[in-house]
N, C-alpha and C positions, 0 to 999 in steps of 0.2 A: 504491497500499498505506497504513495506514496506522499511524505512530509505535507503538512499542509501550513504556508509558510506568512504570514497575515504582516503587511505591511504599510506600517502608519506616517503616512509624509506622501505624494506622488514631486516632488519637485527632480530635478535634474538625476543627483545621487538614487533617489525615489525609482528614478522612469527606468535609469540603467539597469535596476536592477529588476523591476520586473520582468522589461522586457530579458534578461538571461535566462530567468526563473523557472516564468507562466510556461515552460513547454514540460523542464524535469517535476514540480510539487506542486501542487494544485496552493493556489497562491490570493490571497483577501488585501483589498484597499480600499486602505482608510485614509478620506481626501476635505479639505471647508471644503474648496473653492471646485462647484456642482458642476462646471461645464471639465475644469483640468481627471475629477474623477470618472465623469461622464465615457470623455474620451479616452480613457485609460481603458477601463474595464470591457468597448466597446473592440479596440487595440489590439488589446493583449489576453480577450476574454477569461480578465480575471474578472472574478466576486468583488462587486464595491458592497459593501459594511463600516454602518459606523462605529462608534471608537470600540462599545463597550461588549459589540458583536463579536466582534475582530478578533477582540483576544482574547474574549473566550472557547471561540469556537479555531485557534488555531496555533498549532503545539508551539511555534518557535514564534517568535516577535517580533521586528527590527524595525525599532525608531531611528524613524531617517526624518523626524519634523527641526528647525536648525530650534537650534542652542535655544535661545533665548522662550519661544517653546514647550518648550520643554515639560518647564514644571506644570503649566494646565493640563498637557494631556496626563505629566501623574498620576494629579491628583482626582483623576473620574474613573483607575482602574485598578487603586495605590489594596483594593485588596482579592484584585483576583490571581491563588494562586495557582502554583506545575507548570508556570512556564520558561520557558528558557527566552529572555531579549540580549535583542547583539543589534547595540547602538554606535552609527554613524557621525553622533555630532560631537566635534570636535574641542574638547575641552571638560566635558562631563567625567569626569573621572566615575568608575567605581564604584567610586561611598558614597558621591551621591543619588547614584541610585537603588543601589544599597537602602537607606532612609527612605526613596522616599516608593519602596515596590514592597509583596508582600516577605514577611519574611525567609521563604523559599524560591524566591525565581533565582532562579540562574541566571546570571552575568558576564555581559559581554564587551566590550571595550571596546571598536574598530576605527582606524585612523584613513582610508584609504583616500585619494585623488583621484583630479580630475577625471584622465588621460578608463579608466572604468567606465566614463560612459561613453565609450569602440572598445570597452572590450581589452584595453594596452590596460588598465593603472595597476599602481600594487598598493594589499591593504595588509596594516598589519593592526595583530587582533590580542587582546591578553587581557586572559582572569578576571573576572574578579568573583565578591562571595559565590558560593554556592555551583560553583561554575564544575565540571571534570575537565577530565582526559576528551571524555565523550564526545564538549560539548564542544570543546576547542575543537578537534576536528569538526563536526559540525556545522559548526559558524567558518570554515576550511574553505570547509566543504561547497558549501553560501557566494563568499565573497571571492574565492579562486575560479566564483561563474565573467566573475568581471576583470579581471588577471591573475596579478601571485598574491600571491599569501606569504610574509611571511609574524610568528610569536616572539615577540618582546616581551620585558618585565614592564605594569603602568610603570614604572619608574624614568621608563626613555621614553614616557609616549609624545612626550612637549619639545623630546629632539628629533623626535620620527614626522613630530607634525612642521617640526621647522626645515630640517632638511625634507624631506617624500610629498607632505605633503602642501607646505605651498611648493614644493619644489617647477611644479609645470611653468606659474608664476619668473622665472628664476631664468627658465628656459623661452621662456615669451617673449621677453625681456631682451634675453643675450639676441636672436631674433630678428625682433627693434633693430637695435644697435646694427647689427647688419646692415640691415635695409636698407637705411639712412649710410653709411659708409659707403656704401653702391651707388648709391642718391652719389653721395660729394666726386666716386668716383666718375661718376660718368656714366652710368646705368641705370636705366631704363628696370621699370619694377617687373613687366610681363620674362626680360632676361635675370637678375637678380634673381626672380623667384627664387624662380625651380636650384640655380645655382646651390643659392642655402640648403634650398631640401632634400637635397640629394647629398651633398653632402655633410647635413647630420646624419641622414639615415645614415649612407653609410661609413660612418666614423662608428657610429657607438656598435653599428654590426663588428666594423671590421672587429674592437675592441673585444666587442663579447662571444664573435666565433675565434682569435688571436688566447682571448684570459689572459694576456700581455698588461706591467703596469701600462695605464694610461702616461706617465713620466716616458716612457721610455719609447712608445707611439708617436711623444711626442718631438722629439730626440731625433726617431728618423725622417721627420719629416721635414726639422729642424737642419736643412746644411749650413755649415760654418760660412759662411760668406752672404750670404742668398738672402729670397724674399723674408722668404723667415723669420731666418732669425733678426731680420729687420723688424718684425712687426712684434716677435714675440721683448724686445731690446727691450719696446714702446710698455707696454707689455706691465709686464717684470718689476722697470722704474716708477713704476704705478703703482705696484704694493697690489698687485688682482687681489691675490691671493691672502693679501689682508682684509680687501675690499670685501672679498667670503667668505669673511670667519668676523666680522665684521656686520655683516645684516643678518646670514644662522645666528649669534646671535638672541642678534635680538629678537627675531624673533621665532627662539625658543622659550628665551624670555615673559617676552609678551603670551605665549601662550602659556607660562604656567602661571603668570598673575589675569585671564582665560580663565587656567578654572573652577570651576566651583568642588565643592564636596560639600 
């Protein structure tokens, strides 16, 4: 018999999960926006349910609402027992949920990232109160439908948020910088974009396949006295590695500040 999964929240990540899960599991969705709720039910042939019915009728509950709305959601379901709750809400600790759900609730906290919307994400998951090894395996199977999964200790979640949770934004900023620089060099965007896109794809694929340290791969491209060396000299003189460290430390610090328990 298929597992039953109830997804609370039909936003971008909730929709990505519904799309990835609806053929393999029995999926219900609770979404407050009536148009979105109807669209999701029709497009993916899932059951639209109110909050109480969804939590009562499904074994596994995915909490996919925004962190600021979570308190109100949990108040309505706090007495429902015997469920596995998987949260994808940034910054909310397992302790936060343990305080607001039934004492026997099994809680898993996760941190997916945006490429999950195209099935290419990576999600960090950690165990909370009452969660078993089996629960971790279930959560890994579910989140594995939208990309890769790594199991971490909760104390590492703020760092994970800074690195992979926010990471796509860093990549897109880098792409923006390359686009602007290409324009300065006199290249039109319709030429520059495929050059940038394939350079990024190819470089990442090479790193993945060769399994070499990126510093060694960089050295192989950087001929002494060549064009790449001229660019590297500027990057390193501006301490680009230090800038990245400062940025990610700031992101981690902010994640810790926003964490609620």
